[in-house]
N, C-alpha and C positions, 0 to 999 in steps of 0.2 A: 862256849859262847855261840849262839846262833848267828850265822853270817848273813844277817839281814839288815838292810838299810830302811830308813824312813822313805816314804814315797818321794820320788823325784818329780819334776814338772811333767815329764812324759808319762810317768805312771799315774799321776792324777788325771791326766786326760784319758788314759785307757780305762781305769777302774772307777772314775768319777771323782768329783771334787771333795767328797767327804770320806773320812776314814770309816770303814764299814763297822768297826767295833763301837765307835762313838754313836752310831745310828742304831745300835741294837741288833745289828746283823753280824753273822759269822763271816770273818774275812776269808776270802777264797784265793786271793792273790797276794804275793809278797815280792818286794823288790830285792834282788840279790845285792849284796855288798861286795864290790870289786876290790881287788888288791891294786896298789899303785906304788911305784918307786919314787914318786915326787914327795916333797916335804909337805906336811900339813899346813893349810892356810890358817889364819888367825883363829877362826871360830870352829875349826874342824877337830873332831875327836877320833882316835883310833877305834875302829869297830862301829862307828856311827855312820859317817859318810863313806869312808874307805877303811881298808886295812892297809896301813903304811908298812911296807916291807923294803928290805934292801934290794938293790939290783942283783946282787949275788944270790940272794935267797930266791928271788923270782926266776932267775935263769936256771937255778937248780931244780925248781919245781916244774918249770917248762920242760926241762930235759927228762924229768920223771913222769911226764904226761899228766900233770895234776890240774891243768887248765882246760876248760871247755873252749875258751877263746881268749886271745890276748893281742895286744898291739902297742904301738908307740905313737905318742902324740906330744908335741912340744918337748922333746927330749926326755919324756917320762914314759914308763911302761904302765899299762893298765891291763887287767885281766880278771876273768871270773873262774874261780876254782870249781872243779867238778863236785867236790865235797859240799860246796855252798848249795848247789842245785839239789844234791841228794838230801841235805838237811831240810830244805824247804819242802821237797816232795814227801819226805818222811813225816813231816808235820801235817800232811794232807792239803798242802797249798800248791798253787800254780806259781812258778817262778816267772818274774818279769825281769828281763835283762835290758838295761839301757846302754847300748853300745854304739860306737861310731863305726859304721861299716867300712869306711874308707881306710881305717887303720887296723882293722881286725884281721887276725890270722886264726882260722878255725882249726881245731884239733883234728 
């Protein structure tokens, strides 16, 4: 499964308000889909807005240096896996990360 999300509000501002594919253009940018240890909200789906993982799994992946960045916000962890960025780049796209700098720990 490609670890890619639909455009966030920030991404819409960066790449424009319209989806490039629907305008007949080839998309060049792609939003990364982050992992989180929080529970899904009512309308969220695993792999669409976030990848929902256990705290134990995320800590093991951090220890194995599998995250480009990660941090904690409101008692939940969030992070972007290196494989996510690699998959996006392999598809010939530029990755857009929507992160909160004040909670971020870079690898």
